[in-house]
Structure formats: C-alpha cells, structure tokens
C-alpha positions in Angstrom: 6.2 100.6 13.3 9.1 103.0 12.3 8.6 104.8 9.1 12.0 105.3 8.0 15.0 107.1 9.3 16.5 110.9 7.9 20.3 109.9 6.5 22.7 112.6 6.5 21.3 114.3 3.5 18.3 114.5 4.9 16.4 112.0 3.0 14.2 109.7 4.1 15.7 105.8 4.1 12.9 103.3 3.4 15.0 100.3 5.5 12.2 100.0 8.1 9.4 100.5 5.9 6.5 98.4 5.9 5.8 97.0 2.5 2.8 95.8 1.7 2.9 94.0 -1.9 6.5 92.6 -0.3 4.6 90.9 2.4 1.6 89.9 0.1 4.0 88.4 -2.0 5.7 87.0 0.2 2.8 84.7 1.6 2.9 83.0 -1.7 5.7 81.5 -1.0 5.1 80.2 2.3 2.0 79.1 1.7 0.8 75.6 -0.3 -2.1 76.1 -3.2 -4.9 73.7 -2.1 -7.7 74.5 -4.7 -9.3 77.6 -5.9 -12.4 79.0 -7.8 -13.8 81.3 -9.6 -16.9 83.7 -8.5 -19.4 85.8 -9.4 -20.6 88.8 -6.9 -24.2 90.9 -7.7 -23.3 94.6 -7.6 -26.7 95.1 -8.8 -29.8 93.7 -10.2 -28.0 93.7 -13.6 -24.3 93.9 -12.9 -22.2 90.8 -11.9 -18.2 91.8 -11.4 -16.3 88.5 -11.7 -13.3 87.3 -8.9 -11.0 84.1 -8.3 -10.7 82.7 -4.8 -7.2 80.9 -3.8 -7.2 78.4 -1.1 -4.2 77.6 1.2 -2.3 76.4 3.8 1.0 77.2 5.6 4.1 74.9 4.4 5.3 72.5 7.3 7.2 74.4 9.6 6.4 77.3 7.9 3.5 78.0 10.5 2.4 77.4 14.2 -1.1 77.7 14.0 -3.2 75.6 12.0 -4.8 78.0 9.2 -6.6 78.2 6.1 -6.0 81.5 3.6 -8.4 82.6 1.3 -7.7 85.3 -1.1 -9.9 86.9 -3.1 -9.4 89.0 -6.2 -11.4 90.7 -8.6 -9.8 92.5 -10.9 -10.9 95.3 -13.7 -12.9 97.2 -11.0 -15.4 99.1 -13.3 -15.5 102.4 -11.4 -19.3 102.3 -11.0 -19.0 99.6 -8.7 -16.2 100.4 -6.8 -18.4 101.6 -3.6 -20.7 98.5 -4.3 -17.9 96.1 -3.8 -16.2 97.7 -0.5 -19.7 97.9 1.2 -20.4 94.1 0.2 -17.2 93.3 1.7 -17.3 95.5 4.7 -21.0 93.8 4.9 -19.5 90.2 5.5 -20.7 88.9 9.3 -17.7 87.0 9.9 -19.5 85.4 13.0 -21.9 84.1 10.7 -18.6 82.2 8.4 -17.3 81.0 12.1 -20.2 79.4 13.4 -20.7 77.6 9.4 -17.5 76.0 9.8 -16.2 73.0 11.9 -13.5 73.8 14.0 -13.2 77.5 13.4 -11.7 79.1 16.2 -11.2 83.1 14.6 -11.1 84.5 11.3 -9.1 87.7 10.5 -9.9 89.6 7.3 -7.6 92.3 5.2 -8.7 94.0 2.6 -6.2 95.6 0.1 -8.3 97.9 -2.6 -5.8 99.4 -5.8 -7.7 102.2 -7.7 -4.5 102.3 -9.8 -4.4 99.0 -10.4 -8.6 98.9 -10.2 -8.3 95.4 -8.4 -9.7 94.7 -4.8 -8.2 91.5 -3.0 -9.6 90.2 0.7 -7.0 87.8 2.5 -9.0 86.0 5.0 -7.2 83.7 7.4 -9.6 80.7 8.8 -7.9 79.7 12.4 -9.0 75.9 13.0 -8.1 74.2 15.9 -4.6 72.2 16.6 -7.0 68.8 16.1 -8.7 69.9 12.9 -7.5 68.3 10.0 -7.8 70.3 6.1 -9.0 67.6 4.2 -10.1 67.7 0.6 -13.7 66.6 2.5 -13.2 69.5 4.6 -12.7 72.1 1.8 -15.4 70.8 -0.5 -18.0 70.0 2.1 -17.7 72.7 4.9 -15.7 75.9 3.4 -16.9 76.0 -0.2 -20.4 76.5 0.1 -19.6 78.3 3.6 -17.9 81.1 1.9 -20.5 81.3 -1.2 -23.6 81.1 1.0 -21.5 84.2 3.5 -20.2 86.0 0.6 -23.5 85.9 -1.0 -21.6 84.6 -5.0 -22.1 82.3 -7.2 -19.2 79.9 -8.5 -18.7 77.6 -11.4 -16.9 75.2 -9.5 -14.1 74.1 -7.0 -11.0 72.8 -8.6 -8.2 71.0 -6.5 -4.3 71.7 -7.0 -3.2 68.9 -8.8 -0.6 68.4 -5.7 -3.4 67.8 -2.9 -3.5 64.5 -1.7 -6.6 62.4 -3.9 -7.5 60.7 -1.0 -11.2 62.6 0.7 -10.5 62.3 4.4 -6.6 62.2 4.1 -5.0 65.0 5.9 -2.4 67.3 4.4 
C-alpha cells in the first residue's frame, strides 16, 4: 500500500492514502440492513457496557461472495473499561462461532477503536456457502443466538428491518 507521494513543494500528497473512515462509511452504501439488536456486555461483576449490532448483507450485484456482515458498536466507553472491552473482544473464539452456524465457511473480524471519540466498533464478515440462503429464520434461529453465546452478552430483542421480507424462509 502506497502511503502517498511527495509533491514538488516537498509536501505529502494523500491521493493514495487508505482512509479507514471512508472505507467504513462506504460499506453502508454497499450493504442492505437486515436486522439489529442492542446488547449488554459485562465488563466486570457489577458493570455492563451497552452497544448495538447491525446485521446486513451485500446489495444485489455488489459482491461475488455470499456473506453476512455484523457491525458491533459500543459508544461512550468509560476509560475504566477500555482494557476489559479489548480483552473480551480479543478472547472471542471465531472457530466456535463458525461451528455453531450452518453453512459458515469463514469468519473475518476487524476491530476499530477510537479513543478520541471513546467508541469501539467491530466489523465481522461471516462468509457462507453459495447455496446457503439468508432468511429471517436463519438470522433469528441460528445467527442471533450464536452471537449472544459467543460474545457472552445479553440482548433485549432482535429487530428486523422493515424492508426485510416477512416470509420466514424466503431468501433475500
């Protein structure tokens, strides 16, 4: 990856610099929101942090692969819990999640921490076999319970996005 060029004036040109925020925002343009849920993650015996998980899939024609994207966001991290949150997220067994999900071929997690904004986010791509259909039933009965188990978190409710087909087993 090129980190930029030096101009005639001796300044760095950023024409080739990888912009993580731009890539992150661009992902929302390439994916359709399917569902979301709030979660509570225990950071010690008496304290929880709150977060939100977005479940999406690529828009038609945007990806060759069949995958589900998870975006976990924990906002307003208390300074006391930065280390605990990082440790909890690094301790997740992706093999266990893969083994719990029908049709799962590969999982790719990417974590992002912003200490200036006191925010933690983790993007997880779950690649499924070509024949695996993403349905409400799969998300509600397979994916959601597996996430809660692997992340060792609690949630109030899984909410399906209004555009998500109502028919239980209809592929997206």
